[in-house]
matplotlib code that plots the C-alpha trace (Angstrom):
import matplotlib.pyplot as plt

x = [-28.6, -28.4, -28.4, -25.8, -23.1, -24.1, -23.6, -20.1, -18.9, -19.6, -17.0, -15.0, -15.0, -14.4, -11.3, -9.8, -9.8, -9.0, -6.4, -4.7, -4.7, -3.1, -0.1, 0.0, 1.1, 3.9, 5.2, 3.6, 1.7, -2.1, -2.5, -0.6, -2.7, -5.5, -4.7, -3.3, -7.5, -8.6, -6.4, -7.3, -11.4, -10.5, -9.5, -6.2, -7.7, -11.3, -12.0, -9.9, -11.3, -14.6, -15.9, -19.6, -18.1, -16.5, -19.8, -21.8, -19.3, -18.3, -21.0, -19.6, -22.7, -21.5, -18.4, -19.6, -20.6, -17.5, -15.8, -17.6, -17.2, -13.5, -12.7, -14.3, -12.6, -9.2, -10.4, -11.2, -7.6, -5.8, -7.1, -6.6, -2.8, -2.6, -4.0, -0.5, 1.2, 2.6, 3.7, 5.4, 7.8, 8.4, 9.5, 11.4, 13.6, 13.8, 17.4, 18.4, 16.4, 15.9, 19.0, 17.6, 14.1, 15.6, 17.6, 14.9, 13.0, 15.4, 17.5, 14.2, 12.3, 15.5, 15.6, 12.1, 12.7, 15.4, 13.2, 10.3, 12.7, 13.7, 10.5, 8.9, 7.8, 6.8, 4.6, 3.4, 0.1, -0.8, -1.1, 0.9, 3.5, 6.7, 6.5, 3.7, 5.1, 8.4, 7.0, 4.4, 6.9, 9.5, 6.7, 5.6, 9.3, 9.5, 6.5, 7.1, 3.7, 3.9, 0.8, 2.5, 5.6, 4.2, 2.0, 5.5, 7.8, 4.5, 4.4, 8.1, 8.3, 10.5, 8.2, 10.2, 13.5, 16.1, 15.3, 12.1, 11.6, 13.3, 12.2, 8.6, 9.9, 11.8, 8.5, 6.0, 8.1, 8.8, 4.8, 4.3, 7.2, 5.3, 2.1, 2.9, 5.2, 1.8, -0.6, 2.1, 2.3, -1.8, -2.0, 0.1, -1.5, -4.5, -3.9, -2.6, 1.1, -0.5, -3.4, -0.6, 1.0, -2.4, -2.9, 0.3, 0.2, -3.0, -1.9, 0.7, -1.2, -3.7, -1.1, 0.5, -3.0, -3.9, -0.7, -1.2, -4.9, -6.3, -3.8, -4.7, -8.2, -8.4, -6.4, -9.5, -12.0, -10.2, -9.7, -13.4, -14.6, -11.9, -13.2, -16.8, -19.0, -18.5, -16.5, -19.3, -21.2, -20.8, -17.1, -17.4, -19.7, -17.5, -14.4, -15.9, -17.9, -14.5, -12.5, -15.4, -14.8, -11.4, -11.3, -14.1, -11.0, -8.2, -10.3, -11.8, -8.2, -7.1, -5.6, -6.9, -9.2, -7.1, -4.6, -7.1, -8.4, -4.5, -3.6, -7.0, -6.1, -2.4, -3.4, -5.5, -3.6, -2.3, -2.9, -6.4, -9.4, -11.3, -8.2, -8.3, -13.0, -12.5, -10.0, -11.7, -15.5, -13.8, -10.8, -12.3, -15.3, -13.0, -9.9, -12.5, -15.4, -13.9, -10.2, -11.4, -13.4, -10.6, -7.9, -11.0, -11.2, -7.7, -7.8, -10.2, -7.8, -4.7, -4.2, -1.5, -2.3, -1.2, 2.1, 3.4, 6.5, 10.2, 10.7, 7.6, 8.6, 12.3, 10.5, 9.0, 12.2, 13.7, 11.0, 11.6, 15.2, 14.9, 12.3, 14.7, 18.2, 16.5, 15.0, 17.0, 19.6, 19.3, 17.8, 20.6, 23.7, 22.4, 22.1, 25.3, 26.9, 24.7, 26.4, 24.7, 27.0, 26.4, 24.1, 20.6, 21.4, 20.5, 17.8, 16.3, 16.8, 14.3, 12.0, 12.0, 11.5, 8.1, 5.1, 1.8, -1.3, 0.0, 1.6, -2.0, -3.5, -1.2, -0.5, -5.2, -4.5, -2.1, -4.5, -7.4, -5.2, -4.6, -0.8, -0.5, -1.5, -3.3, -0.4, 2.3, -0.4, -0.2, 3.9, 3.8, 1.6, 3.5, 6.5, 3.9, 3.2, 7.5, 9.1, 6.7, 6.8, 10.5, 10.8, 10.0, 12.0, 15.0, 14.5, 14.9, 17.6, 20.0, 18.8, 18.9, 21.6, 20.5, 19.9, 17.6, 15.4, 15.2, 14.3, 11.9, 10.6, 10.1, 8.3, 5.9, 5.1]
y = [-10.8, -7.3, -8.6, -11.0, -8.2, -5.7, -8.1, -9.0, -5.8, -4.9, -8.2, -6.7, -3.4, -4.1, -7.0, -4.6, -2.1, -4.1, -6.3, -3.1, -1.0, -4.3, -3.9, 0.1, -0.6, -2.8, 0.4, -0.8, 0.8, -0.3, -1.0, -4.1, -5.2, -4.3, -6.8, -9.9, -9.1, -9.7, -13.1, -14.1, -14.2, -15.9, -19.8, -19.5, -19.2, -18.3, -20.9, -23.5, -23.8, -22.7, -23.3, -22.9, -19.2, -18.2, -19.5, -17.2, -13.8, -13.9, -16.1, -17.0, -15.7, -12.0, -12.7, -10.9, -7.7, -7.8, -7.3, -4.8, -2.9, -3.3, -3.0, 0.9, 1.2, 0.4, 3.0, 5.6, 5.1, 5.3, 8.2, 9.9, 8.0, 10.8, 13.6, 13.3, 13.6, 17.1, 16.7, 20.3, 18.9, 16.0, 18.1, 20.9, 17.6, 15.1, 15.7, 15.1, 11.9, 10.6, 8.1, 6.3, 6.0, 4.7, 2.2, 1.5, 0.6, -1.1, -3.5, -5.4, -5.2, -6.9, -9.7, -10.0, -11.3, -13.6, -15.1, -15.7, -17.6, -19.7, -20.8, -20.2, -24.4, -24.8, -21.7, -20.1, -21.0, -23.6, -21.6, -18.3, -17.8, -16.7, -13.1, -11.5, -14.1, -12.3, -9.1, -9.2, -10.4, -7.6, -5.2, -7.0, -6.6, -2.9, -1.3, 1.2, 2.1, 5.4, 5.6, 3.6, 5.2, 8.4, 7.0, 5.5, 8.7, 10.7, 8.5, 8.9, 12.7, 12.3, 13.5, 16.8, 15.9, 16.5, 12.0, 12.3, 15.0, 12.4, 9.2, 11.0, 12.6, 8.9, 6.9, 8.9, 8.9, 5.0, 4.8, 7.2, 4.6, 1.5, 2.0, 2.8, -0.6, -2.0, -0.8, -1.9, -5.7, -5.9, -4.7, -7.3, -9.8, -9.2, -8.9, -10.6, -9.1, -6.7, -5.8, -5.2, -2.8, -0.7, -1.2, 0.4, 3.2, 4.1, 4.5, 6.8, 8.5, 9.1, 9.6, 12.7, 14.5, 14.0, 15.5, 18.2, 19.4, 17.6, 18.9, 22.5, 22.3, 20.5, 23.2, 25.7, 23.9, 23.5, 27.7, 28.1, 26.2, 27.2, 31.1, 29.5, 30.8, 27.1, 24.4, 21.9, 19.0, 20.5, 20.1, 17.2, 15.9, 16.9, 15.5, 12.1, 12.1, 12.8, 9.9, 7.0, 8.3, 8.2, 4.7, 3.8, 4.7, 3.1, 0.1, 0.4, 1.0, -2.4, -0.7, -1.4, 1.2, 2.2, 3.7, 6.3, 6.7, 7.6, 9.2, 12.3, 12.3, 13.5, 16.3, 18.3, 21.0, 19.5, 22.7, 23.8, 23.6, 21.6, 19.3, 19.4, 19.5, 16.3, 14.4, 15.3, 13.9, 10.5, 9.5, 8.5, 6.7, 4.9, 3.8, 3.0, 1.7, 0.4, -1.0, -2.7, -4.8, -5.2, -6.9, -9.0, -9.8, -10.4, -12.3, -14.6, -15.0, -15.8, -19.4, -19.8, -23.7, -23.6, -23.0, -26.7, -28.2, -26.6, -25.9, -23.9, -21.8, -21.8, -20.7, -17.9, -17.0, -16.3, -13.8, -12.0, -12.0, -11.5, -8.5, -7.1, -7.2, -5.4, -2.6, -1.9, -2.8, -0.5, 2.5, 2.0, 2.4, 4.6, 7.2, 6.6, 7.0, 10.1, 11.8, 10.1, 8.3, 4.6, 4.9, 7.3, 5.2, 2.3, 4.1, 5.5, 2.0, 0.3, 3.0, 1.7, -1.4, -0.9, -2.4, -2.8, -1.7, -1.5, -4.1, -6.5, -4.1, -4.9, -9.0, -8.6, -7.9, -10.4, -13.2, -11.8, -11.4, -16.0, -14.6, -15.9, -19.0, -18.8, -21.0, -18.1, -15.2, -16.3, -16.0, -12.8, -11.7, -12.7, -11.1, -7.6, -8.2, -9.3, -6.3, -3.6, -5.4, -5.0, -1.2, 0.5, -1.5, -1.0, 2.6, 3.7, 1.1, 2.9, 6.8, 5.8, 8.2, 11.2, 14.4, 15.3, 11.9, 12.7, 16.3, 15.5, 12.3, 14.5, 17.0, 14.4, 12.9]
z = [4.1, 5.3, 8.6, 8.1, 6.2, 9.4, 11.9, 9.5, 9.3, 13.1, 14.4, 11.3, 13.2, 16.9, 16.2, 14.0, 16.6, 19.5, 17.9, 16.1, 20.2, 21.5, 19.1, 19.5, 22.9, 21.6, 19.4, 16.4, 13.7, 14.4, 10.8, 11.9, 14.4, 12.0, 9.3, 12.0, 13.4, 9.7, 9.5, 12.9, 12.0, 8.6, 7.6, 9.6, 13.0, 13.8, 10.7, 12.2, 16.1, 15.3, 11.9, 13.1, 14.7, 11.8, 9.2, 11.6, 12.0, 7.9, 5.9, 2.8, 1.0, 2.6, 1.2, -2.4, -0.4, 2.0, -1.5, -2.5, 0.3, 0.6, -2.6, -2.3, 0.8, -0.8, -3.9, -1.4, 0.3, -2.3, -3.7, 0.3, -0.2, -3.5, -1.8, 0.6, -2.3, -2.7, -6.4, -5.5, -2.9, -5.0, -7.9, -5.6, -4.0, -7.2, -7.4, -4.0, -4.0, -7.4, -6.8, -3.4, -5.0, -7.9, -6.2, -3.8, -7.2, -9.0, -6.5, -5.1, -8.5, -10.1, -7.0, -7.2, -11.0, -9.8, -6.7, -9.8, -11.9, -8.9, -7.8, -10.6, -11.3, -7.9, -7.0, -10.1, -10.7, -13.8, -17.1, -15.9, -18.0, -16.4, -18.0, -15.4, -12.7, -12.7, -13.4, -10.3, -7.9, -9.3, -8.2, -4.9, -3.7, -4.8, -2.7, -0.2, 2.5, 2.5, 4.4, 7.6, 6.8, 7.7, 10.4, 12.3, 11.6, 12.9, 16.0, 16.4, 16.0, 13.0, 10.2, 10.6, 10.8, 7.9, 8.1, 7.8, 5.1, 3.2, 3.9, 2.9, -0.7, -1.6, -0.1, -2.4, -5.3, -5.3, -4.7, -7.2, -9.7, -7.9, -9.6, -12.5, -12.5, -11.0, -14.4, -16.3, -15.2, -14.9, -18.7, -19.5, -17.5, -18.6, -22.3, -25.3, -26.4, -28.5, -26.2, -23.1, -25.7, -26.0, -22.9, -21.6, -24.7, -22.9, -19.6, -20.5, -22.8, -19.5, -16.4, -19.3, -19.7, -15.7, -14.7, -17.8, -18.4, -15.7, -13.3, -14.6, -14.8, -11.0, -10.0, -11.4, -9.9, -6.4, -6.9, -7.6, -4.3, -2.4, -3.0, -2.5, 0.7, 2.6, 1.5, 2.0, 0.0, -2.8, -3.3, -1.4, -4.3, -7.1, -5.9, -4.9, -8.4, -10.0, -8.1, -9.2, -13.1, -12.9, -11.4, -13.7, -16.3, -15.7, -15.1, -18.2, -19.7, -18.3, -15.3, -12.0, -10.9, -7.4, -9.7, -11.5, -7.8, -6.8, -9.7, -9.0, -5.4, -6.3, -8.7, -6.4, -4.9, -1.4, 0.4, -0.2, 2.1, -0.4, -0.3, 3.9, 3.3, 1.6, 4.2, 6.5, 5.8, 4.4, 6.2, 9.4, 8.0, 4.7, 8.4, 10.8, 8.7, 5.5, 5.4, 8.0, 5.6, 3.4, 5.7, 7.2, 3.2, 2.8, 6.5, 4.6, 1.9, 3.9, 5.0, 7.1, 7.0, 3.2, 4.8, 5.8, 6.6, 6.5, 3.1, 2.8, 6.2, 4.0, 1.6, 3.6, 4.6, 1.9, 0.9, 3.5, 2.9, -1.1, 0.3, 3.0, 1.0, -2.3, -0.8, 2.7, 1.6, -2.4, -0.3, 1.8, -0.2, -2.1, 1.0, 1.5, -1.9, -1.4, 1.5, 4.5, 6.9, 7.5, 10.5, 8.9, 5.9, 7.5, 9.1, 6.0, 4.5, 7.0, 7.0, 2.9, 3.8, 5.2, 3.5, 4.9, 3.5, 0.3, 0.2, 1.0, -2.0, -4.8, -3.5, -3.4, -7.2, -7.9, -6.2, -8.3, -12.0, -10.8, -11.1, -7.8, -5.9, -2.7, -0.6, -2.1, -1.6, 2.0, 2.3, 1.0, 3.3, 5.9, 4.4, 4.4, 8.4, 8.9, 7.0, 8.5, 12.0, 11.8, 11.2, 14.0, 16.7, 14.2, 13.4, 16.8, 17.4, 15.0, 15.8, 19.7, 20.6, 17.3, 19.8, 17.6, 17.8, 21.1, 21.0, 18.6, 20.0, 23.4, 21.7, 19.9, 23.7]

ax = plt.figure().add_subplot(projection="3d")
ax.plot(x, y, z, "-o")
ax.set_aspect("equal")
plt.show()
């Protein structure tokens, strides 16, 4: 069994790097290529044209172990996302970004619920009531992939421009809001009405404790760790234990473990030596080894062949249109009303429409909970890929004549 898992991980890593590098040459985030690489290894391509090779590369009996590796990768990845979240910046810029970030959540969430009403009878799993199905579809329409957006801005040299700072701040607020919504939806899905209320209350209490008592305790601990002779294995062990305990706590409450990992990362002082050290030690391993396992695991569950006929592809187009209209439209209009011109407002809107890996995490949770069918899961994965792939070309078309874009792009190169 160990040999099978090691062979699978080797093939997954090679495929992710090769396809990711290929997509990067076409000015797409490498993460999109890595996701596509995972899909290619699954039943959508390799499993269809060479089932024996697919069974050899990704044997079914190795899938449970790959699932555990993938879940660990996602937990650590969401911790890193939280670690990138500067709560001080969010607080300082909250007044100027609250309208844009709220519009980027409320409108797509509402459109997602409207879409759920239209497709519930045909696409909802048997035995799933309308409220959890609608709430989950609303959340899936509301996601902005903060890490992928940051990567796109960094590649274009825009991360320190006023547009880049505004986009990152709005995306960070959106991410935090979306994870809270997801926590609520998971609680509603996994429990009865009374149990859902208990889960939501416990989640609110846990978040409040983490942002107050937990943040104070973590700040003191990090200050002490930073003052030590060397920030080394001891601090790394303490932080990772805290991550795992927070993940266990939210899983016990009835919310997914990744929420606890994200929250723990968010309360660690953003610019501390400990945060920098932990990030440097685990980031490459998570991105190079563990996340590709998640992409492959997602690929195994994504069956493009389930989307058949003109009706299914029209449904796919409808989902992409609703997702784009909600996220792009809501953020663009809010930015315009906040004082930006139409071109900059549209640029901010297309940035907020980036979904990427975070959307895939949410979709996998929905599939695990039984809220999504494999067919609808595949359609939503396609939506996540399309909305992310459109970001870079549309963004540069909108900002092509901005002199500060040309200056920063030259500097970045």
